[in-house]
N, C-alpha and C positions, 0 to 999 in steps of 0.2 A: 349758458355759453355766450359770452359777451361778444360784441361786435369786433373787437380787436383781435380775437383768435382766428386763426386760418381754419376753414371748415375743410377737413380731409375726407379721404375715402373711407377711413375707419369710422369717422363720425357719421357719414351717410349710412353705412351698414347698421350702426347702432340705432339710427333714427328712422330707418326705413319702414318699418311696421307702422309707426305712428304716421308718418307721412301718407302712406298708402290708405291708412284708415281715416285721414282727415282730421286727425286729433292733435297734430303737432302745432306747437306755439308758433305765432305769426313771424317772430324774429327768426327762429330756427328754421322755419319753412322757406323764409326768403335767402337765408345762407345755403341751405340745401339746394334749392332751385339754381342759385347762382353757381354752385359747384356743379351740378348736373349739365349746366349750359357749357361749361369749360372742360368737363372730363367725360369723353366718349365711353370709357369703361364702365363708369358708374351709371351713365345714362342707359347702357345696355342693360345692366343689372336690374335697375329700377323698372325699365320698360318691359323686360322679360318676366320679372315678378309680377307686375300689374296684370300682363296678358295671362299668366298662368292662373293667378287668382280668379280672373274673369272666366276662363275655360271651366275651372272646378266648380265655380258658383252656378253654372248651368247644368252640372251633372247630377244624376241621382246618386245617393249615397250607396256605397257597396259595402255590406256588413262584413266585418272581419271573421274568418273562421274561428271556432271556439279555441282550437289549440294556439293560433296565433295571438288571440286576445289574452289567453292565459299567460303565455310567455311575455307579451308586452307588459301586463299588469304586474307580473312578477319582477320584471326588470326595472319598472318605474318605482316600485316599492323598495326595491335594493337600492336604487339611486338615491331616493328621499332619505332613506335610512342613513346611507353614507354622508349625505349632505348635512343631516342633523348632527353628525358626530364631528364635523369639521369645525 
């Protein structure tokens, strides 16, 4: 992402995980933070996501019931198989 391109809300959503993990390229981080300073909607998304992660980090893991885990694994396998056919 060059410095001449406008950093948009869509760009923020694409880079949010890396930003919150601290693994974002310095130039992109600067652009993202400039966007956050001007866009209240993106600021709320970023702040809420960060706070949600902090809350969940402090919680003990809750095991999935076996039936839910089975359905989830089946759905993931189906999705992976469909993606492999694309």
